[in-house]
All heavy atoms as TSV, in Angstrom:
chain	resi	resn	atom	element	x	y	z
A	1	MET	N	N	0.839	-1.165	-0.007
A	1	MET	CA	C	-0.022	-0.018	0.017
A	1	MET	C	C	0.868	1.226	-0.012
A	1	MET	O	O	1.906	1.270	0.726
A	1	MET	CB	C	-0.890	0.019	1.221
A	1	MET	CG	C	-1.682	1.236	1.357
A	1	MET	SD	S	-2.968	1.341	2.614
A	1	MET	CE	C	-2.380	0.488	3.983
A	2	THR	N	N	0.506	2.236	-0.774
A	2	THR	CA	C	1.255	3.510	-0.796
A	2	THR	C	C	0.351	4.621	-0.417
A	2	THR	O	O	-0.762	4.756	-0.881
A	2	THR	CB	C	1.766	3.755	-2.275
A	2	THR	OG1	O	2.542	2.637	-2.699
A	2	THR	CG2	C	2.556	5.019	-2.328
A	3	ILE	N	N	0.812	5.435	0.499
A	3	ILE	CA	C	0.106	6.612	0.990
A	3	ILE	C	C	0.816	7.844	0.559
A	3	ILE	O	O	2.036	8.012	0.881
A	3	ILE	CB	C	-0.075	6.572	2.524
A	3	ILE	CG1	C	-0.750	5.274	2.930
A	3	ILE	CG2	C	-0.827	7.785	3.014
A	3	ILE	CD1	C	-0.790	5.055	4.411
A	4	MET	N	N	0.120	8.786	-0.081
A	4	MET	CA	C	0.787	9.971	-0.624
A	4	MET	C	C	0.372	11.257	0.101
A	4	MET	O	O	1.034	12.253	0.047
A	4	MET	CB	C	0.483	10.126	-2.106
A	4	MET	CG	C	0.998	8.983	-2.947
A	4	MET	SD	S	2.739	8.732	-2.841
A	4	MET	CE	C	3.409	10.192	-3.644
A	5	ASP	N	N	-0.783	11.175	0.817
A	5	ASP	CA	C	-1.261	12.367	1.508
A	5	ASP	C	C	-0.440	12.594	2.819
A	5	ASP	O	O	-0.410	11.694	3.619
A	5	ASP	CB	C	-2.722	12.153	1.846
A	5	ASP	CG	C	-3.364	13.301	2.638
A	5	ASP	OD1	O	-2.742	14.409	2.714
A	5	ASP	OD2	O	-4.497	13.160	3.113
A	6	PRO	N	N	0.173	13.789	2.927
A	6	PRO	CA	C	1.011	14.026	4.118
A	6	PRO	C	C	0.321	13.827	5.444
A	6	PRO	O	O	0.916	13.349	6.419
A	6	PRO	CB	C	1.498	15.468	3.885
A	6	PRO	CG	C	1.336	15.714	2.439
A	6	PRO	CD	C	0.202	14.907	1.990
A	7	GLU	N	N	-0.925	14.224	5.499
A	7	GLU	CA	C	-1.667	14.089	6.785
A	7	GLU	C	C	-1.892	12.632	7.147
A	7	GLU	O	O	-1.816	12.203	8.304
A	7	GLU	CB	C	-3.015	14.827	6.718
A	7	GLU	CG	C	-2.898	16.364	6.767
A	7	GLU	CD	C	-2.177	16.828	8.023
A	7	GLU	OE1	O	-2.510	16.351	9.126
A	7	GLU	OE2	O	-1.285	17.693	7.949
A	8	LEU	N	N	-2.184	11.807	6.156
A	8	LEU	CA	C	-2.355	10.377	6.369
A	8	LEU	C	C	-1.062	9.703	6.754
A	8	LEU	O	O	-1.014	8.839	7.624
A	8	LEU	CB	C	-2.984	9.649	5.189
A	8	LEU	CG	C	-4.452	10.042	4.882
A	8	LEU	CD1	C	-4.902	9.359	3.589
A	8	LEU	CD2	C	-5.347	9.674	6.007
A	9	ILE	N	N	0.018	10.142	6.099
A	9	ILE	CA	C	1.331	9.631	6.443
A	9	ILE	C	C	1.678	9.905	7.881
A	9	ILE	O	O	2.165	9.061	8.651
A	9	ILE	CB	C	2.445	10.208	5.492
A	9	ILE	CG1	C	2.265	9.672	4.090
A	9	ILE	CG2	C	3.859	9.859	5.999
A	9	ILE	CD1	C	3.102	10.356	3.060
A	10	LYS	N	N	1.413	11.114	8.326
A	10	LYS	CA	C	1.615	11.536	9.693
A	10	LYS	C	C	0.862	10.690	10.648
A	10	LYS	O	O	1.357	10.229	11.682
A	10	LYS	CB	C	1.308	13.028	9.869
A	10	LYS	CG	C	1.587	13.540	11.258
A	10	LYS	CD	C	1.263	15.014	11.357
A	10	LYS	CE	C	1.465	15.541	12.773
A	10	LYS	NZ	N	1.178	16.960	12.887
A	11	GLU	N	N	-0.421	10.470	10.352
A	11	GLU	CA	C	-1.244	9.671	11.220
A	11	GLU	C	C	-0.758	8.222	11.339
A	11	GLU	O	O	-0.700	7.679	12.444
A	11	GLU	CB	C	-2.691	9.607	10.698
A	11	GLU	CG	C	-3.582	8.832	11.608
A	11	GLU	CD	C	-5.044	8.871	11.173
A	11	GLU	OE1	O	-5.499	9.809	10.553
A	11	GLU	OE2	O	-5.754	7.909	11.494
A	12	VAL	N	N	-0.325	7.604	10.287
A	12	VAL	CA	C	0.159	6.240	10.320
A	12	VAL	C	C	1.496	6.194	11.122
A	12	VAL	O	O	1.670	5.266	11.932
A	12	VAL	CB	C	0.408	5.700	8.868
A	12	VAL	CG1	C	1.178	4.368	8.936
A	12	VAL	CG2	C	-0.913	5.530	8.192
A	13	LEU	N	N	2.363	7.162	10.964
A	13	LEU	CA	C	3.649	7.138	11.642
A	13	LEU	C	C	3.527	7.433	13.131
A	13	LEU	O	O	4.256	6.961	13.944
A	13	LEU	CB	C	4.624	8.097	10.991
A	13	LEU	CG	C	5.075	7.716	9.621
A	13	LEU	CD1	C	5.944	8.779	9.002
A	13	LEU	CD2	C	5.782	6.356	9.584
A	14	VAL	N	N	2.534	8.256	13.518
A	14	VAL	CA	C	2.409	8.739	14.906
A	14	VAL	C	C	1.472	7.831	15.660
A	14	VAL	O	O	1.723	7.548	16.837
A	14	VAL	CB	C	1.912	10.185	14.933
A	14	VAL	CG1	C	1.559	10.605	16.332
A	14	VAL	CG2	C	2.972	11.133	14.362
A	15	ASN	N	N	0.431	7.311	15.045
A	15	ASN	CA	C	-0.566	6.573	15.761
A	15	ASN	C	C	-0.289	5.033	15.658
A	15	ASN	O	O	-0.958	4.346	14.899
A	15	ASN	CB	C	-1.964	6.891	15.240
A	15	ASN	CG	C	-3.045	6.416	16.152
A	15	ASN	OD1	O	-2.788	5.698	17.139
A	15	ASN	ND2	N	-4.260	6.854	15.872
A	16	ASN	N	N	0.727	4.621	16.339
A	16	ASN	CA	C	1.132	3.227	16.248
A	16	ASN	C	C	0.279	2.271	17.031
A	16	ASN	O	O	0.503	1.026	17.019
A	16	ASN	CB	C	2.600	3.056	16.611
A	16	ASN	CG	C	2.849	3.080	18.076
A	16	ASN	OD1	O	2.190	3.850	18.783
A	16	ASN	ND2	N	3.825	2.406	18.525
A	17	LYS	N	N	-0.738	2.751	17.733
A	17	LYS	CA	C	-1.683	1.861	18.457
A	17	LYS	C	C	-2.639	1.173	17.475
A	17	LYS	O	O	-3.048	0.097	17.683
A	17	LYS	CB	C	-2.471	2.622	19.512
A	17	LYS	CG	C	-1.645	3.236	20.624
A	17	LYS	CD	C	-1.188	2.193	21.616
A	17	LYS	CE	C	-0.439	2.892	22.730
A	17	LYS	NZ	N	0.525	2.070	23.312
A	18	ILE	N	N	-2.991	1.907	16.435
A	18	ILE	CA	C	-3.956	1.399	15.446
A	18	ILE	C	C	-3.237	0.706	14.316
A	18	ILE	O	O	-3.641	-0.426	13.874
A	18	ILE	CB	C	-4.828	2.514	14.898
A	18	ILE	CG1	C	-5.651	3.149	16.020
A	18	ILE	CG2	C	-5.733	2.025	13.763
A	18	ILE	CD1	C	-6.440	4.385	15.616
A	19	TYR	N	N	-2.176	1.298	13.804
A	19	TYR	CA	C	-1.481	0.786	12.596
A	19	TYR	C	C	-0.253	-0.013	13.093
A	19	TYR	O	O	0.749	0.532	13.454
A	19	TYR	CB	C	-1.048	1.925	11.735
A	19	TYR	CG	C	-2.195	2.827	11.314
A	19	TYR	CD1	C	-2.443	4.053	11.912
A	19	TYR	CD2	C	-3.104	2.372	10.304
A	19	TYR	CE1	C	-3.524	4.815	11.551
A	19	TYR	CE2	C	-4.144	3.118	9.930
A	19	TYR	CZ	C	-4.365	4.345	10.551
A	19	TYR	OH	O	-5.429	5.143	10.195
A	20	LYS	N	N	-0.356	-1.301	13.068
A	20	LYS	CA	C	0.703	-2.195	13.493
A	20	LYS	C	C	1.635	-2.523	12.379
A	20	LYS	O	O	1.198	-2.581	11.181
A	20	LYS	CB	C	0.160	-3.501	14.099
A	20	LYS	CG	C	-0.667	-3.278	15.315
A	20	LYS	CD	C	0.206	-2.856	16.454
A	20	LYS	CE	C	-0.547	-2.716	17.732
A	20	LYS	NZ	N	0.251	-2.276	18.860
A	21	LYS	N	N	2.895	-2.806	12.687
A	21	LYS	CA	C	3.848	-3.176	11.677
A	21	LYS	C	C	3.644	-4.681	11.363
A	21	LYS	O	O	3.314	-5.422	12.288
A	21	LYS	CB	C	5.266	-2.963	12.188
A	21	LYS	CG	C	5.506	-1.508	12.503
A	21	LYS	CD	C	6.914	-1.331	13.140
A	21	LYS	CE	C	7.062	0.088	13.609
A	21	LYS	NZ	N	7.967	0.236	14.681
A	22	PRO	N	N	3.933	-5.066	10.145
A	22	PRO	CA	C	3.883	-6.515	9.855
A	22	PRO	C	C	4.982	-7.260	10.642
A	22	PRO	O	O	6.055	-6.645	10.898
A	22	PRO	CB	C	4.110	-6.612	8.351
A	22	PRO	CG	C	4.748	-5.341	7.967
A	22	PRO	CD	C	4.351	-4.312	8.977
A	23	ASN	N	N	4.798	-8.498	10.930
A	23	ASN	CA	C	5.828	-9.272	11.598
A	23	ASN	C	C	6.942	-9.530	10.639
A	23	ASN	O	O	6.814	-10.136	9.592
A	23	ASN	CB	C	5.271	-10.649	12.100
A	23	ASN	CG	C	4.362	-10.435	13.213
A	23	ASN	OD1	O	4.444	-9.507	14.034
A	23	ASN	ND2	N	3.376	-11.333	13.323
A	24	PRO	N	N	8.158	-8.960	10.975
A	24	PRO	CA	C	9.294	-9.174	10.056
A	24	PRO	C	C	9.890	-10.557	10.138
A	24	PRO	O	O	9.677	-11.305	11.112
A	24	PRO	CB	C	10.312	-8.112	10.543
A	24	PRO	CG	C	10.046	-7.978	11.989
A	24	PRO	CD	C	8.558	-8.217	12.131
A	25	ASN	N	N	10.657	-10.914	9.138
A	25	ASN	CA	C	11.453	-12.112	9.197
A	25	ASN	C	C	12.369	-12.057	10.398
A	25	ASN	O	O	12.924	-11.037	10.730
A	25	ASN	CB	C	12.284	-12.129	7.870
A	25	ASN	CG	C	13.135	-13.396	7.742
A	25	ASN	OD1	O	13.709	-13.870	8.684
A	25	ASN	ND2	N	13.225	-13.812	6.542
A	26	PRO	N	N	12.568	-13.183	11.145
A	26	PRO	CA	C	13.437	-13.161	12.331
A	26	PRO	C	C	14.817	-12.691	12.024
A	26	PRO	O	O	15.491	-12.036	12.880
A	26	PRO	CB	C	13.392	-14.631	12.774
A	26	PRO	CG	C	12.194	-15.206	12.213
A	26	PRO	CD	C	11.889	-14.460	10.931
A	27	MET	N	N	15.357	-12.893	10.839
A	27	MET	CA	C	16.697	-12.449	10.473
A	27	MET	C	C	16.716	-10.876	10.421
A	27	MET	O	O	17.690	-10.282	10.819
A	27	MET	CB	C	17.154	-12.999	9.106
A	27	MET	CG	C	17.531	-14.478	9.207
A	27	MET	SD	S	18.872	-14.789	10.345
A	27	MET	CE	C	20.199	-14.061	9.489
A	28	VAL	N	N	15.599	-10.288	9.972
A	28	VAL	CA	C	15.562	-8.810	9.924
A	28	VAL	C	C	15.627	-8.269	11.346
A	28	VAL	O	O	16.360	-7.295	11.586
A	28	VAL	CB	C	14.266	-8.359	9.217
A	28	VAL	CG1	C	14.080	-6.836	9.320
A	28	VAL	CG2	C	14.273	-8.797	7.795
A	29	LYS	N	N	14.990	-8.863	12.272
A	29	LYS	CA	C	15.039	-8.408	13.665
A	29	LYS	C	C	16.421	-8.477	14.229
A	29	LYS	O	O	16.853	-7.616	15.022
A	29	LYS	CB	C	14.061	-9.187	14.569
A	29	LYS	CG	C	12.630	-8.726	14.515
A	29	LYS	CD	C	11.844	-9.384	15.600
A	29	LYS	CE	C	10.702	-8.486	15.995
A	29	LYS	NZ	N	9.939	-9.014	17.094
A	30	LEU	N	N	17.204	-9.469	13.833
A	30	LEU	CA	C	18.567	-9.580	14.323
A	30	LEU	C	C	19.500	-8.615	13.609
A	30	LEU	O	O	20.388	-8.081	14.241
A	30	LEU	CB	C	19.079	-11.025	14.030
A	30	LEU	CG	C	18.495	-12.146	14.889
A	30	LEU	CD1	C	19.015	-13.497	14.403
A	30	LEU	CD2	C	18.820	-11.909	16.358
A	31	MET	N	N	19.264	-8.357	12.334
A	31	MET	CA	C	20.123	-7.512	11.558
A	31	MET	C	C	19.796	-6.000	11.698
A	31	MET	O	O	20.653	-5.147	11.522
A	31	MET	CB	C	20.137	-7.906	10.098
A	31	MET	CG	C	20.656	-9.323	9.885
A	31	MET	SD	S	20.465	-9.949	8.228
A	31	MET	CE	C	21.558	-8.881	7.342
A	32	VAL	N	N	18.517	-5.702	11.956
A	32	VAL	CA	C	18.075	-4.272	12.039
A	32	VAL	C	C	17.319	-4.064	13.314
A	32	VAL	O	O	16.118	-3.815	13.323
A	32	VAL	CB	C	17.165	-3.932	10.832
A	32	VAL	CG1	C	16.874	-2.470	10.796
A	32	VAL	CG2	C	17.780	-4.394	9.515
A	33	PRO	N	N	18.025	-4.095	14.450
A	33	PRO	CA	C	17.325	-3.849	15.732
A	33	PRO	C	C	17.140	-2.320	15.871
A	33	PRO	O	O	17.858	-1.529	15.294
A	33	PRO	CB	C	18.292	-4.328	16.797
A	33	PRO	CG	C	19.611	-4.226	16.152
A	33	PRO	CD	C	19.419	-4.459	14.679
A	34	GLY	N	N	16.102	-1.926	16.581
A	34	GLY	CA	C	15.895	-0.508	16.809
A	34	GLY	C	C	14.502	-0.099	16.532
A	34	GLY	O	O	13.597	-0.889	16.419
A	35	ILE	N	N	14.303	1.218	16.430
A	35	ILE	CA	C	12.990	1.778	16.286
A	35	ILE	C	C	12.190	1.188	15.135
A	35	ILE	O	O	10.989	0.987	15.275
A	35	ILE	CB	C	13.063	3.328	16.150
A	35	ILE	CG1	C	13.566	3.923	17.448
A	35	ILE	CG2	C	11.755	3.926	15.777
A	35	ILE	CD1	C	13.784	5.404	17.435
A	36	PRO	N	N	12.792	0.897	14.011
A	36	PRO	CA	C	11.949	0.251	12.914
A	36	PRO	C	C	11.248	-1.065	13.300
A	36	PRO	O	O	10.233	-1.379	12.790
A	36	PRO	CB	C	12.887	0.033	11.768
A	36	PRO	CG	C	14.034	1.030	12.017
A	36	PRO	CD	C	14.123	1.125	13.504
A	37	THR	N	N	11.817	-1.808	14.314
A	37	THR	CA	C	11.275	-3.068	14.665
A	37	THR	C	C	10.510	-2.998	16.020
A	37	THR	O	O	9.872	-4.019	16.333
A	37	THR	CB	C	12.319	-4.172	14.702
A	37	THR	OG1	O	13.326	-3.771	15.646
A	37	THR	CG2	C	12.934	-4.392	13.337
A	38	TYR	N	N	10.623	-1.876	16.745
A	38	TYR	CA	C	9.939	-1.773	18.045
A	38	TYR	C	C	8.473	-1.579	17.868
A	38	TYR	O	O	7.979	-1.043	16.951
A	38	TYR	CB	C	10.540	-0.699	18.854
A	38	TYR	CG	C	11.981	-0.944	19.308
A	38	TYR	CD1	C	12.747	0.182	19.695
A	38	TYR	CD2	C	12.576	-2.133	19.292
A	38	TYR	CE1	C	14.096	0.013	20.096
A	38	TYR	CE2	C	13.900	-2.328	19.692
A	38	TYR	CZ	C	14.620	-1.229	20.062
A	38	TYR	OH	O	15.908	-1.400	20.480
A	39	GLU	N	N	7.715	-2.013	18.898
A	39	GLU	CA	C	6.300	-1.789	18.971
A	39	GLU	C	C	5.871	-1.199	20.310
A	39	GLU	O	O	6.635	-1.268	21.280
A	39	GLU	CB	C	5.554	-3.119	18.840
A	39	GLU	CG	C	5.598	-3.733	17.424
A	39	GLU	CD	C	4.638	-3.079	16.450
A	39	GLU	OE1	O	3.800	-2.188	16.878
A	39	GLU	OE2	O	4.701	-3.398	15.255
A	40	ASP	N	N	4.726	-0.563	20.346
A	40	ASP	CA	C	4.049	-0.073	21.530
A	40	ASP	C	C	4.939	0.774	22.461
A	40	ASP	O	O	5.452	1.773	22.068
A	40	ASP	CB	C	3.375	-1.222	22.262
A	40	ASP	CG	C	2.352	-1.935	21.389
A	40	ASP	OD1	O	1.706	-1.283	20.580
A	40	ASP	OD2	O	2.235	-3.153	21.509
A	41	GLN	N	N	5.061	0.384	23.741
A	41	GLN	CA	C	5.741	1.163	24.707
A	41	GLN	C	C	7.222	1.373	24.420
A	41	GLN	O	O	7.801	2.424	24.625
A	41	GLN	CB	C	5.559	0.594	26.101
A	41	GLN	CG	C	4.177	0.623	26.667
A	41	GLN	CD	C	3.619	2.076	26.796
A	41	GLN	OE1	O	4.378	2.932	27.149
A	41	GLN	NE2	N	2.327	2.230	26.558
A	42	LYS	N	N	7.845	0.269	23.917
A	42	LYS	CA	C	9.276	0.391	23.598
A	42	LYS	C	C	9.488	1.371	22.453
A	42	LYS	O	O	10.424	2.196	22.473
A	42	LYS	CB	C	9.770	-1.009	23.234
A	42	LYS	CG	C	11.242	-1.094	23.152
A	42	LYS	CD	C	11.749	-2.520	23.007
A	42	LYS	CE	C	13.214	-2.615	23.100
A	42	LYS	NZ	N	13.707	-4.049	22.975
A	43	TRP	N	N	8.634	1.356	21.398
A	43	TRP	CA	C	8.698	2.252	20.322
A	43	TRP	C	C	8.518	3.710	20.811
A	43	TRP	O	O	9.243	4.603	20.428
A	43	TRP	CB	C	7.668	1.930	19.256
A	43	TRP	CG	C	7.564	2.899	18.161
A	43	TRP	CD1	C	8.360	2.920	17.036
A	43	TRP	CD2	C	6.669	3.996	18.064
A	43	TRP	NE1	N	8.006	3.998	16.265
A	43	TRP	CE2	C	6.963	4.696	16.860
A	43	TRP	CE3	C	5.684	4.531	18.868
A	43	TRP	CZ2	C	6.265	5.842	16.442
A	43	TRP	CZ3	C	4.995	5.670	18.498
A	43	TRP	CH2	C	5.293	6.287	17.288
A	44	ALA	N	N	7.462	3.907	21.664
A	44	ALA	CA	C	7.148	5.244	22.163
A	44	ALA	C	C	8.289	5.788	22.970
A	44	ALA	O	O	8.667	7.015	22.820
A	44	ALA	CB	C	5.895	5.202	23.015
A	45	LYS	N	N	8.926	4.982	23.788
A	45	LYS	CA	C	10.050	5.415	24.608
A	45	LYS	C	C	11.211	5.871	23.683
A	45	LYS	O	O	11.775	6.946	23.940
A	45	LYS	CB	C	10.504	4.316	25.537
A	45	LYS	CG	C	11.709	4.623	26.371
A	45	LYS	CD	C	12.170	3.421	27.212
A	45	LYS	CE	C	13.438	3.743	27.896
A	45	LYS	NZ	N	13.984	2.550	28.602
A	46	HIS	N	N	11.593	5.071	22.761
A	46	HIS	CA	C	12.702	5.401	21.893
A	46	HIS	C	C	12.385	6.591	20.963
A	46	HIS	O	O	13.249	7.403	20.713
A	46	HIS	CB	C	13.182	4.191	21.137
A	46	HIS	CG	C	13.910	3.205	21.962
A	46	HIS	ND1	N	13.317	2.315	22.830
A	46	HIS	CD2	C	15.233	3.031	22.106
A	46	HIS	CE1	C	14.213	1.649	23.476
A	46	HIS	NE2	N	15.401	2.009	23.075
A	47	ARG	N	N	11.179	6.686	20.519
A	47	ARG	CA	C	10.791	7.795	19.622
A	47	ARG	C	C	10.890	9.112	20.430
A	47	ARG	O	O	11.336	10.113	19.910
A	47	ARG	CB	C	9.372	7.595	19.126
A	47	ARG	CG	C	8.947	8.669	18.150
A	47	ARG	CD	C	7.510	8.423	17.615
A	47	ARG	NE	N	7.158	9.453	16.703
A	47	ARG	CZ	C	6.698	10.629	16.997
A	47	ARG	NH1	N	6.480	10.944	18.261
A	47	ARG	NH2	N	6.325	11.477	16.055
A	48	LYS	N	N	10.485	9.062	21.711
A	48	LYS	CA	C	10.548	10.275	22.518
A	48	LYS	C	C	11.991	10.738	22.723
A	48	LYS	O	O	12.315	11.884	22.772
A	48	LYS	CB	C	9.904	9.947	23.891
A	48	LYS	CG	C	9.692	11.146	24.771
A	48	LYS	CD	C	9.031	10.647	26.058
A	48	LYS	CE	C	8.135	11.703	26.612
A	48	LYS	NZ	N	7.502	11.290	27.803
A	49	ILE	N	N	12.883	9.767	22.789
A	49	ILE	CA	C	14.344	10.078	22.983
A	49	ILE	C	C	14.920	10.726	21.715
A	49	ILE	O	O	15.682	11.671	21.817
A	49	ILE	CB	C	15.118	8.787	23.375
A	49	ILE	CG1	C	14.680	8.358	24.765
A	49	ILE	CG2	C	16.619	9.054	23.303
A	49	ILE	CD1	C	15.209	6.922	25.113
A	50	VAL	N	N	14.609	10.194	20.561
A	50	VAL	CA	C	15.256	10.681	19.346
A	50	VAL	C	C	14.476	11.841	18.655
A	50	VAL	O	O	15.088	12.521	17.839
A	50	VAL	CB	C	15.475	9.551	18.289
A	50	VAL	CG1	C	16.381	8.484	18.849
A	50	VAL	CG2	C	14.184	8.984	17.807
A	51	ALA	N	N	13.221	12.066	19.003
A	51	ALA	CA	C	12.428	13.085	18.370
A	51	ALA	C	C	13.084	14.493	18.377
A	51	ALA	O	O	12.978	15.177	17.340
A	51	ALA	CB	C	11.012	13.107	18.942
A	52	PRO	N	N	13.690	14.897	19.498
A	52	PRO	CA	C	14.290	16.283	19.493
A	52	PRO	C	C	15.351	16.501	18.392
A	52	PRO	O	O	15.552	17.625	17.929
A	52	PRO	CB	C	14.893	16.399	20.886
A	52	PRO	CG	C	14.042	15.477	21.715
A	52	PRO	CD	C	13.764	14.361	20.802
A	53	ALA	N	N	15.978	15.443	17.967
A	53	ALA	CA	C	17.030	15.556	16.969
A	53	ALA	C	C	16.419	15.865	15.555
A	53	ALA	O	O	17.093	16.270	14.664
A	53	ALA	CB	C	17.808	14.268	16.835
A	54	PHE	N	N	15.126	15.676	15.424
A	54	PHE	CA	C	14.459	15.866	14.149
A	54	PHE	C	C	13.477	16.981	14.124
A	54	PHE	O	O	12.508	16.985	13.342
A	54	PHE	CB	C	13.786	14.533	13.701
A	54	PHE	CG	C	14.782	13.414	13.479
A	54	PHE	CD1	C	14.967	12.514	14.487
A	54	PHE	CD2	C	15.499	13.340	12.298
A	54	PHE	CE1	C	15.898	11.482	14.292
A	54	PHE	CE2	C	16.420	12.332	12.128
A	54	PHE	CZ	C	16.646	11.410	13.107
A	55	THR	N	N	13.662	17.987	14.971
A	55	THR	CA	C	12.820	19.156	14.937
A	55	THR	C	C	13.163	19.994	13.693
A	55	THR	O	O	14.194	19.821	13.143
A	55	THR	CB	C	12.974	20.007	16.213
A	55	THR	OG1	O	14.300	20.477	16.270
A	55	THR	CG2	C	12.606	19.274	17.427
A	56	GLN	N	N	12.200	20.862	13.317
A	56	GLN	CA	C	12.395	21.643	12.097
A	56	GLN	C	C	13.619	22.531	12.183
A	56	GLN	O	O	14.347	22.701	11.201
A	56	GLN	CB	C	11.145	22.514	11.824
A	56	GLN	CG	C	10.649	22.410	10.438
A	56	GLN	CD	C	9.354	23.196	10.275
A	56	GLN	OE1	O	8.945	24.004	11.095
A	56	GLN	NE2	N	8.738	22.979	9.160
A	57	ASP	N	N	13.871	23.120	13.352
A	57	ASP	CA	C	14.995	23.959	13.489
A	57	ASP	C	C	16.369	23.255	13.315
A	57	ASP	O	O	17.283	23.710	12.684
A	57	ASP	CB	C	15.057	24.643	14.900
A	57	ASP	CG	C	13.913	25.650	15.049
A	57	ASP	OD1	O	13.407	26.128	14.014
A	57	ASP	OD2	O	13.528	25.965	16.146
A	58	ARG	N	N	16.408	22.007	13.847
A	58	ARG	CA	C	17.636	21.264	13.683
A	58	ARG	C	C	17.838	20.725	12.288
A	58	ARG	O	O	18.970	20.568	11.812
A	58	ARG	CB	C	17.641	20.101	14.637
A	58	ARG	CG	C	17.814	20.600	16.087
A	58	ARG	CD	C	18.222	19.500	17.019
A	58	ARG	NE	N	18.311	20.037	18.343
A	58	ARG	CZ	C	18.927	19.475	19.341
A	58	ARG	NH1	N	19.526	18.336	19.130
A	58	ARG	NH2	N	18.959	20.019	20.538
A	59	LEU	N	N	16.737	20.423	11.594
A	59	LEU	CA	C	16.894	19.939	10.235
A	59	LEU	C	C	17.176	21.019	9.237
A	59	LEU	O	O	17.679	20.758	8.106
A	59	LEU	CB	C	15.581	19.214	9.816
A	59	LEU	CG	C	15.299	17.921	10.553
A	59	LEU	CD1	C	13.950	17.364	10.188
A	59	LEU	CD2	C	16.436	16.877	10.351
A	60	LYS	N	N	16.971	22.280	9.596
A	60	LYS	CA	C	17.295	23.421	8.736
A	60	LYS	C	C	18.808	23.762	8.678
A	60	LYS	O	O	19.272	24.413	7.758
A	60	LYS	CB	C	16.527	24.665	9.177
A	60	LYS	CG	C	15.089	24.650	8.824
A	60	LYS	CD	C	14.400	25.929	9.321
A	60	LYS	CE	C	13.015	25.908	9.043
A	60	LYS	NZ	N	12.301	27.126	9.548
A	61	VAL	N	N	19.534	23.257	9.675
A	61	VAL	CA	C	20.956	23.539	9.747
A	61	VAL	C	C	21.646	22.867	8.537
A	61	VAL	O	O	21.488	21.721	8.270
A	61	VAL	CB	C	21.618	22.999	11.039
A	61	VAL	CG1	C	23.066	23.232	11.092
A	61	VAL	CG2	C	20.878	23.668	12.226
A	62	PRO	N	N	22.442	23.642	7.768
A	62	PRO	CA	C	23.069	23.028	6.621
A	62	PRO	C	C	24.145	22.071	7.044
A	62	PRO	O	O	24.827	22.201	8.000
A	62	PRO	CB	C	23.697	24.220	5.907
A	62	PRO	CG	C	23.718	25.347	6.860
A	62	PRO	CD	C	22.670	25.043	7.904
A	63	VAL	N	N	24.249	21.002	6.249
A	63	VAL	CA	C	25.193	19.956	6.543
A	63	VAL	C	C	26.315	20.010	5.466
A	63	VAL	O	O	26.027	20.107	4.232
A	63	VAL	CB	C	24.533	18.565	6.499
A	63	VAL	CG1	C	25.546	17.464	6.670
A	63	VAL	CG2	C	23.447	18.478	7.491
A	64	VAL	N	N	27.526	19.990	5.886
A	64	VAL	CA	C	28.624	20.050	4.959
A	64	VAL	C	C	28.927	18.641	4.439
A	64	VAL	O	O	29.090	17.690	5.233
A	64	VAL	CB	C	29.929	20.642	5.668
A	64	VAL	CG1	C	31.110	20.579	4.691
A	64	VAL	CG2	C	29.643	21.985	6.215
A	65	VAL	N	N	28.954	18.508	3.122
A	65	VAL	CA	C	29.195	17.206	2.525
A	65	VAL	C	C	30.654	17.156	2.105
A	65	VAL	O	O	31.165	18.059	1.393
A	65	VAL	CB	C	28.328	16.977	1.297
A	65	VAL	CG1	C	28.617	15.648	0.613
A	65	VAL	CG2	C	26.826	17.068	1.667
A	66	ILE	N	N	31.390	16.139	2.599
A	66	ILE	CA	C	32.764	16.031	2.291
A	66	ILE	C	C	33.010	15.173	1.033
A	66	ILE	O	O	32.411	14.179	0.791
A	66	ILE	CB	C	33.503	15.416	3.476
A	66	ILE	CG1	C	33.359	16.330	4.676
A	66	ILE	CG2	C	34.992	15.166	3.147
A	66	ILE	CD1	C	33.943	15.702	5.956
């Protein structure tokens, strides 16, 4: 499924109580641990920790590419 409407994308990404992630292959869980594979309380805790790094002000800072 592809969602193109920004408001619907925001709802799916923020409201993880309704929209659950599909069960990944066990190898994926071993190779890609972290927020992409977390659910519910564990996801909310980690999202709260990393969210300040992605505020609009911080993302506006230019990055020097070497």
